[in-house]
C-alpha positions in Angstrom: -119.7 68.2 -71.4 -118.7 65.0 -69.6 -119.7 66.4 -66.2 -123.1 67.4 -67.6 -123.6 63.8 -69.0 -122.7 62.4 -65.6 -125.4 64.5 -64.0 -127.9 63.2 -66.6 -127.0 59.7 -65.6 -127.6 60.5 -62.0 -131.2 61.5 -62.9 -131.7 58.0 -64.4 -130.3 56.3 -61.3 -132.5 58.3 -58.9 -135.8 57.3 -60.7 -138.5 55.3 -58.9 -137.4 52.1 -60.5 -133.8 52.5 -61.4 -131.9 49.9 -63.4 -129.4 47.7 -61.7 -126.8 48.8 -64.3 -126.8 51.9 -66.5 -124.1 52.6 -69.1 -124.1 55.7 -71.3 -121.5 55.8 -74.2 -120.5 59.1 -75.6 -117.8 60.4 -77.9 -115.9 61.5 -74.8 -116.0 58.1 -73.1 -118.4 56.1 -70.9 -120.5 57.2 -67.9 -121.9 54.3 -65.8 -123.7 53.7 -62.6 -124.6 50.6 -60.6 -127.5 50.3 -58.2 -126.6 50.5 -54.5 -127.8 46.9 -53.8 -125.2 45.3 -56.1 -122.4 43.5 -54.3 -119.0 45.2 -54.4 -117.3 42.3 -56.3 -119.9 42.6 -59.1 -119.6 46.4 -59.2 -115.8 46.0 -59.6 -116.1 43.6 -62.5 -118.7 45.8 -64.3 -116.4 48.8 -63.7 -113.5 47.0 -65.3 -115.6 46.2 -68.4 -116.9 49.7 -68.7 -113.4 51.1 -68.6 -112.5 48.9 -71.5 -115.3 50.1 -73.7 -113.7 51.5 -76.9 -113.8 55.3 -77.0 -112.9 55.6 -80.7 -115.6 53.1 -81.8 -118.8 54.5 -83.4 -121.8 54.7 -81.1 -123.3 51.4 -82.2 -126.6 50.2 -80.8 -125.1 47.9 -78.2 -121.9 48.3 -76.2 -118.8 46.2 -77.1 -119.2 44.0 -73.9 -123.0 43.7 -74.1 -123.0 39.9 -73.6 -120.6 40.0 -70.7 -122.6 42.7 -68.8 -125.7 40.5 -69.1 -123.9 37.4 -68.0 -122.4 39.0 -64.9 -125.8 40.5 -63.9 -127.7 37.3 -64.6 -125.3 35.5 -62.2 -126.4 37.9 -59.5 -130.2 37.9 -60.2 -132.6 37.2 -63.1 -132.4 39.9 -65.8 -135.9 41.4 -66.0 -135.5 44.0 -68.6 -132.8 45.3 -71.1 -133.2 48.5 -72.9 -131.0 50.5 -75.3 -131.4 53.6 -77.4 -130.1 57.1 -78.3 -130.1 60.0 -75.8 -130.4 63.5 -77.2 -129.7 66.9 -75.7 -131.6 70.1 -76.6 -129.3 73.0 -77.4 -131.7 75.7 -78.5 -135.3 76.6 -78.3 -137.7 75.7 -81.1 -141.1 77.4 -81.1 -144.1 75.0 -81.0 -146.6 75.5 -83.8 -149.4 75.2 -81.3 -148.7 76.3 -77.7 -149.4 73.6 -75.1 -150.7 74.5 -71.7 -148.7 74.2 -68.5 -150.2 71.6 -66.1 -150.1 71.9 -62.4 -152.3 70.9 -59.5 -154.8 73.6 -60.3 -155.7 72.2 -63.8 -154.6 68.6 -63.5 -158.1 67.6 -64.2 -157.4 68.1 -67.9 -155.5 64.9 -67.8 -158.2 62.8 -66.3 -159.9 61.5 -69.5 -156.8 60.1 -71.2 -153.8 60.3 -68.8 -155.2 59.6 -65.4 -152.2 57.5 -64.4 -150.1 60.7 -64.7 -152.1 62.6 -62.1 -150.0 61.6 -59.0 -146.9 62.8 -60.9 -148.1 66.3 -61.6 -146.6 68.0 -58.5 -143.2 66.4 -59.0 -142.9 66.2 -62.8 -142.5 69.9 -63.5 -142.4 71.5 -66.0 -145.4 69.5 -67.3 -146.9 70.5 -70.7 -150.1 69.3 -72.4 -151.7 69.9 -75.7 -155.4 70.5 -75.1 -158.3 69.7 -77.5 -162.0 70.1 -76.6 -161.0 70.6 -72.9 -158.9 67.5 -72.6 -155.2 66.7 -72.9 -154.3 64.6 -76.0 -150.5 64.8 -75.8 -148.1 65.5 -72.8 -144.5 66.0 -72.0 -143.1 66.3 -68.5 -139.9 66.1 -66.5 -139.8 62.5 -65.3 -136.2 62.6 -64.1 -134.8 65.7 -62.5 -131.6 67.1 -61.1 -130.6 70.8 -60.7 -128.6 70.6 -64.0 -130.6 68.2 -66.1 -134.2 67.2 -66.8 -135.2 64.2 -68.8 -138.5 64.1 -70.8 -141.4 61.7 -70.5 -143.7 61.9 -73.5 -147.0 60.3 -74.3 -149.6 61.0 -77.0 -153.0 59.3 -76.9 -153.3 56.6 -79.7 -156.3 58.4 -81.2 -154.3 61.6 -81.7 -150.9 60.3 -83.0 -149.3 61.2 -86.3 -150.5 64.8 -86.1 -147.3 66.4 -84.8 -148.5 66.8 -81.3 -145.4 65.3 -79.7 -143.3 68.0 -81.5 -145.3 70.7 -79.8 -145.3 69.4 -76.3 -141.6 68.5 -76.3 -140.6 71.9 -77.8 -142.6 73.7 -75.1 -141.3 71.5 -72.4 -137.7 72.1 -73.5 -138.2 75.8 -73.5 -139.6 75.7 -69.9 -136.7 73.5 -68.7 -134.1 75.8 -70.2 -135.8 78.9 -68.7 -135.4 77.3 -65.3 -131.6 76.9 -65.8 -131.4 73.2 -66.6 -130.5 71.3 -69.8 -133.3 69.2 -71.5 -132.5 65.6 -72.4 -134.7 63.3 -74.5 -134.2 59.5 -74.6 -135.9 56.8 -76.6 -135.4 53.3 -77.8 -133.9 52.1 -81.0 -137.1 50.6 -82.3 -139.1 53.8 -81.7 -138.5 55.5 -85.1 -141.2 58.1 -84.6 -139.7 59.2 -81.3 -136.2 59.6 -82.9 -137.8 61.7 -85.6 -139.2 64.1 -82.9 -135.7 64.6 -81.6 -134.2 65.2 -85.1 -137.0 67.6 -86.2 -136.5 69.7 -83.0 -132.7 69.9 -83.7 -131.7 67.9 -80.7 -128.1 66.7 -80.7 -127.2 63.0 -80.1 -125.3 63.0 -76.8 -124.8 59.3 -76.3 -126.3 55.8 -76.3 -127.9 54.3 -73.3 -127.8 50.7 -72.1 -129.9 49.7 -69.1 -130.3 46.3 -67.3 -132.8 45.8 -64.6 
């Protein structure tokens, strides 16, 4: 399990705008990565703190050394963004109530009305699922971070179509497609996004760890 979680962290750090520091706390210990442009002395000090994160402590919202991580990184450069939240892993398929449609370059025009900013990502963010109403996508889920072993979900539902269960359907269909390709689906969110956490619970996703990112 720890090896799989490490691969999941690698997908975070290979994203287009990776955090300077990423820490994932799990019941088995911590997995962390530092961006390549951090100086060696800073990486060493962050590493020492990560190694002292309590393993037997409940997965609280913030790591034990939260303030110290921020102080060290702020000494190097201004902290632009801090995010934290639960990371879930899909262990079994759940059939969607309404079957979304796979999106590729041949039908990407279905995104144009509400998700035009996703169009450049379609060839790369596969599998890509969309729930279609009246010939247009209203909710989508795609692989926004990818490795051979792990895919991480990116989910968006248009504001006019929320609170209808659409996210459940697109995430369920996406997870099935990821698993059929031999990878493990992961789904991350923030602590303040209660609705997103509800999607993970209703689909039976297992809490794998807690993320902490600093950019």
